[in-house]
Every structure is written in structure tokens, then in C-alpha cells.
C-alpha positions in Angstrom: -83.9 -165.2 66.8 -86.5 -165.3 64.0 -90.1 -164.8 65.1 -93.2 -165.3 63.1 -96.9 -165.0 63.6 -98.8 -168.2 63.2 -102.6 -168.6 63.4 -105.3 -166.0 63.1 -104.7 -162.4 62.2 -106.7 -161.4 65.3 -107.5 -163.5 68.4 -105.9 -167.0 68.1 -102.7 -165.8 66.5 -99.4 -166.2 68.4 -95.8 -165.1 68.0 -93.4 -168.1 67.9 -89.7 -168.8 67.4 -89.7 -170.5 64.0 -86.5 -172.6 64.3 -87.4 -174.0 67.8 -90.9 -175.0 66.6 -89.3 -176.9 63.7 -87.6 -179.2 66.2 -90.6 -180.2 68.4 -92.2 -183.6 68.1 -95.5 -182.7 69.9 -97.8 -179.7 70.5 -100.0 -179.8 73.5 -102.8 -177.2 73.2 -105.0 -176.4 76.1 -108.2 -174.4 75.4 -109.2 -174.2 71.7 -112.8 -173.2 71.6 -114.0 -172.5 68.1 -110.7 -171.3 66.8 -107.9 -173.8 66.0 -106.2 -171.7 63.3 -102.9 -171.8 65.2 -103.0 -175.6 65.4 -104.0 -175.8 61.8 -100.9 -173.6 60.9 -98.7 -176.0 62.9 -100.2 -179.0 61.1 -99.7 -177.4 57.7 -96.1 -176.2 58.3 -94.9 -179.1 60.5 -96.8 -182.2 59.3 -94.7 -184.5 61.4 -95.7 -182.9 64.7 -98.3 -184.7 66.8 -101.0 -182.2 67.9 -103.1 -183.0 71.0 -105.8 -180.6 72.0 -107.7 -180.4 75.3 -111.0 -178.5 75.9 -113.9 -179.5 78.0 -116.0 -176.4 77.0 -116.9 -177.5 73.4 -118.9 -180.5 72.2 -116.7 -180.9 69.1 -113.9 -179.3 67.3 -114.5 -176.8 64.5 -114.5 -177.9 60.9 -111.0 -176.4 60.2 -109.3 -178.5 62.9 -106.4 -180.6 61.6 -107.6 -184.0 60.7 -104.4 -185.6 62.2 -104.9 -184.0 65.6 -106.2 -185.7 68.7 -108.8 -184.1 70.9 -109.8 -184.9 74.4 -112.9 -183.4 76.0 -111.0 -182.7 79.2 -110.0 -179.5 80.8 -106.5 -178.7 82.2 -106.5 -177.7 85.8 -106.4 -178.9 89.4 -110.2 -179.7 89.7 -111.5 -183.3 89.9 -111.7 -184.8 86.4 -109.2 -182.3 84.9 -105.8 -183.1 83.6 -102.4 -181.9 84.6 -99.8 -180.9 82.1 -98.0 -184.2 82.9 -101.2 -186.1 82.1 -101.6 -184.1 78.9 -98.2 -185.0 77.6 -98.7 -188.6 78.4 -102.0 -188.6 76.4 -100.0 -187.1 73.5 -97.7 -190.2 73.3 -94.7 -187.9 73.3 -91.4 -189.8 74.0 -89.5 -189.1 77.2 -86.7 -187.4 75.3 -88.9 -185.5 72.8 -89.1 -181.7 72.8 -92.7 -180.4 73.1 -94.4 -177.1 72.7 -97.3 -176.1 74.9 -100.0 -173.5 74.2 -102.4 -172.6 77.0 -105.4 -170.3 76.8 -107.5 -171.7 79.6 -109.2 -168.6 81.0 -107.4 -168.3 84.3 -106.8 -171.9 85.1 -103.2 -171.5 83.9 -102.0 -170.3 87.3 -102.9 -173.4 89.2 -101.8 -175.6 86.2 -98.4 -174.0 86.2 -98.1 -174.0 90.0 -98.9 -177.8 90.2 -96.4 -178.7 87.4 -93.2 -180.4 88.6 -90.1 -178.2 87.9 -88.4 -181.0 86.0 -91.2 -181.0 83.5 -90.1 -177.7 82.0 -86.7 -179.2 80.9 -88.4 -180.8 77.9 -90.6 -177.8 76.9 -89.0 -176.0 74.0 -91.7 -173.4 73.6 -94.5 -172.2 75.9 -97.2 -170.0 74.5 -99.5 -168.8 77.2 -102.2 -166.3 78.1 -102.0 -164.9 81.6 -105.5 -163.9 82.8 -106.9 -161.9 85.8 -103.9 -159.6 86.1 -106.3 -157.0 87.4 -106.7 -159.1 90.6 -104.1 -157.3 92.8 -104.9 -159.6 95.7 -103.4 -162.5 93.7 -100.2 -160.8 92.7 -98.0 -162.4 95.3 -99.2 -165.8 94.1 -98.7 -164.9 90.5 -95.2 -163.8 91.3 -94.4 -167.2 92.9 -95.7 -169.0 89.8 -93.7 -166.9 87.5 -90.5 -167.5 89.5 -91.0 -171.3 89.0 -91.1 -170.8 85.2 -88.0 -168.5 85.3 -85.8 -171.5 86.3 -86.1 -173.1 82.9 -87.9 -170.7 80.6 -87.3 -167.1 79.4 -89.9 -164.9 77.7 -89.1 -163.6 74.2 -92.4 -161.8 73.4 -95.3 -160.2 75.2 -98.6 -158.7 74.0 -101.6 -157.2 75.8 -104.9 -158.8 74.8 -107.4 -156.0 74.1 -110.4 -158.3 74.4 -110.2 -157.3 78.0 -109.7 -153.8 79.3 -106.9 -152.5 81.5 -107.2 -151.5 85.1 -106.0 -148.0 85.9 -104.0 -147.5 89.1 -104.3 -143.7 89.5 -101.7 -143.2 92.1 -99.0 -145.1 90.2 -100.2 -143.7 86.8 -100.3 -147.1 85.0 -102.7 -149.2 83.0 -102.3 -152.9 83.5 -103.9 -155.3 80.9 -106.3 -157.9 82.4 -104.7 -160.4 80.0 -101.2 -160.9 78.6 -100.0 -163.2 75.8 -96.5 -164.4 76.4 -94.1 -166.6 74.4 -91.3 -168.4 76.3 -88.4 -170.5 75.1 -86.3 -173.0 77.0 -83.2 -171.3 78.4 -81.0 -174.3 77.3 -81.9 -173.5 73.7 -80.7 -169.9 73.6 -78.1 -169.7 70.9 -74.7 -169.1 72.3 -74.0 -166.2 70.0 -77.2 -164.4 71.0 -76.8 -161.0 72.5 -79.0 -160.1 75.5 -80.5 -156.7 75.4 -82.7 -154.8 77.7 -86.2 -155.0 76.4 -88.4 -151.9 77.1 -90.7 -151.9 74.0 -94.1 -150.6 75.0 -95.7 -152.8 72.3 -97.3 -153.7 70.1 -94.6 -154.9 67.7 -94.9 -155.2 64.0 -95.9 -158.9 64.4 -98.8 -158.1 66.8 -102.4 -157.7 65.9 -105.3 -156.5 68.1 -107.1 -159.6 69.5 -110.3 -157.7 68.9 -110.3 -156.0 65.6 -111.6 -152.4 65.4 -110.3 -151.5 68.8 -106.8 -150.0 69.3 -104.1 -152.4 70.6 -102.7 -152.1 74.1 -99.5 -150.4 74.9 -97.5 -151.8 77.8 -96.6 -148.8 79.8 -96.2 -150.3 83.3 -92.6 -151.3 83.5 -91.4 -148.5 85.8 -93.4 -148.5 89.1 -91.3 -149.9 92.0 -94.2 -150.3 94.4 -95.9 -153.1 92.4 -94.2 -156.3 93.5 -96.0 -158.4 90.9 -95.3 -155.9 88.1 -91.7 -155.9 89.1 -91.7 -159.7 88.7 -93.3 -159.3 85.3 -90.7 -156.8 84.3 -87.9 -159.1 85.5 -89.4 -162.2 83.7 -90.8 -160.5 80.7 -89.1 -157.2 80.1 -85.5 -157.7 81.3 -83.9 -159.8 78.6 -85.0 -160.0 75.0 -82.8 -162.5 73.1 -81.9 -161.4 69.6 -79.8 -163.3 67.1 
């Protein structure tokens, strides 16, 4: 499966499956801040794709935002006044049979957003690009594992990268460093090419497509696949590290 990097060379750049992106009708982008270079790349490469952005933390979009894109000053989450993913897709005017891509960088709200999303919703999601935050919160790992298992029914991860804007938390007894934040790209299981060959993925990262989110600081290596005592990390390994689909 052909992967490319779209967006910034640092934070705001994501690894995407090119062919699947070419078949979407809409991109839903939650959390844009002052960097919409990924959305601008989508607009430039795929001019027919409707781009709808959501962010309640900024008064306006940056000057490099695609002119054709829609923007709503609403956050995504389960708080009053926030929108669910179902609401967001409805705002985008995507048809009921349209394939959509979703990009989420919503600073920790992703967990409740995903948890509250109906399972059937994911059947129409071709690509999910997401940042998982607060992985250093061990008390929440059982909850995180439950949320990941819901995604696993319809989506499979094809790329993972540690965000070096945040540090890692060191668990001395287990001898591992866990990133506070991970960037993960998923694709819909129904779109996996039939002639693809599943392989065990145990790459410590970063890959040749990855760039440090914060330039001038070394990128993170993912060295936490082995420990058996970490229930949440085992879920991560199952959902992120077990199968890597290659054409």
C-alpha cells in the first residue's frame, strides 16, 4: 500500500494511504489551530473533496487555509455545545453512501469522541488520522483499551509515530518509555486489497516518511511492544503493531 506524507514537514504532517484518499468525497478535520497545511495539501491534490474543519479554540482560520473549505467554530467532544462525529459529517453535507476521511487532533477529547461514536459510523470512514493524547495516564489505560477495541471492529492501523512535542514517561521496572502522544493512521478493513500480505510489524520507528513534530529534537523510538504486564500497551500492540498491510 502506497503511503505518502501530506502537510507540514514537522508538526501538522501526516502519513496517508494515497489511493484511498483519492476516493473520498469529504474530509472532516477536528482541531486545526494555526496550521492547516495538511488540509491545504488535500485541497491542492484532491480539489473535488469537500473539506470541513472544526475548532473552537481559534477566532479565525490562518491565511493559508483552503478557500473552498468550510469552518465551524465548534469543538468536537461530549461537552454541551460541542459536536459529535455524526454531527460533524452532517455539517459537511457528505452523502450517506460517500466515503469520508477524518483527521482528529483535539488534545485529548478524542477518547470520549470515539467512545460516543456509533459503531456503524465507521463503516463509511475510509481513512482515520488521529493523535492519541495522555497515554502517560496509566489510570485511564483500561478505558483507552475499550475505545481502541471499538475501532478495531472496522479499522486497522497502518502507521504509527510518536509525537516528540511531548516527552515520554519512563516505567523503570518494565524498562520502557511510553510517548505521551501517538499519531496513528487507520484504514477501513473492507478496503484492504485482497492481494495484500499481512506481516508482523515491529518497527521501532521513525520510518523514512516520519519527521520530528518538534524540529531540533530527536524523534521518538517506539520501544514498548514487548512488556506483558501492560494491558493497555498490549492493546496498542495488538491494534497498532500486529498487522502492517503491504501491497
